C-alpha positions, -999 to +999 in steps of 0.1 A: -087-103-853-084-123-822-110-151-841-081-149-868-051-154-848-066-185-830-075-204-861-042-195-871-026-210-841-054-240-848-042-248-885-003-248-875-009-269-846-033-292-869-001-291-895+018-311-870-010-337-866+010-373-874-011-388-908+005-421-920+037-412-904+025-439-870+003-461-895+004-498-880+021-486-847+017-502-815+016-490-783+025-514-760+019-520-721+035-541-699+047-546-662+076-561-658+081-589-626+119-595-627+152-585-636+153-603-666+121-591-683+136-550-670+168-556-685+152-569-718+127-534-716+167-519-712+183-537-743+148-526-764+150-491-757+188-490-763+186-514-799+154-500-810+136-467-817+107-466-787+094-441-772+084-442-736+051-426-727+051-439-684+075-438-672+089-412-699+124-426-700+138-467-702+162-454-668+128-448-648+119-489-654+115-509-626+097-539-615+058-540-608+055-506-623+035-499-655+056-494-686+037-481-714+058-469-751+049-465-788+067-491-809+072-485-849+051-510-875+083-527-882+093-535-848+061-549-832+063-585-843+099-587-835+089-572-800+058-590-796+076-629-806+109-615-776+082-608-753+061-637-752+098-656-755+108-645-722+068-646-709+063-605-704+029-601-706+014-573-729-019-552-744-018-533-774-033-500-783-035-501-822-040-463-823-016-443-806-022-411-826-041-400-801-037-416-768+001-396-754-012-359-756-052-351-758-041-316-771-048-324-808-080-338-799-087-301-782-074-286-816-096-300-832-124-299-813-115-264-813-113-256-847-144-272-854-160-246-827-142-218-849-156-226-879 
């Protein structure tokens, strides 16, 4: 009975695993050095749908602090262009689906153990 309950839970969690929903999205890591770069991040947060990972909201972004956020695929090239234009260096992670929350990976591993 416990095994079936656990398997049901894993199935429900896995049912919510993003598939193609995030295809082409990118996670950008950057560190604003000055007020102009900081303001750029705040402006982007207000005008585009980006998902802040670290810190968890744009209000917590400060200079000289690493910022990670997910950018939808249709906005990636625009954001990259604008970052280059203001001289803000960044790193890209092209597979953001499992990097923010490892609980999805743990559930997948758990389901393999059960079956």
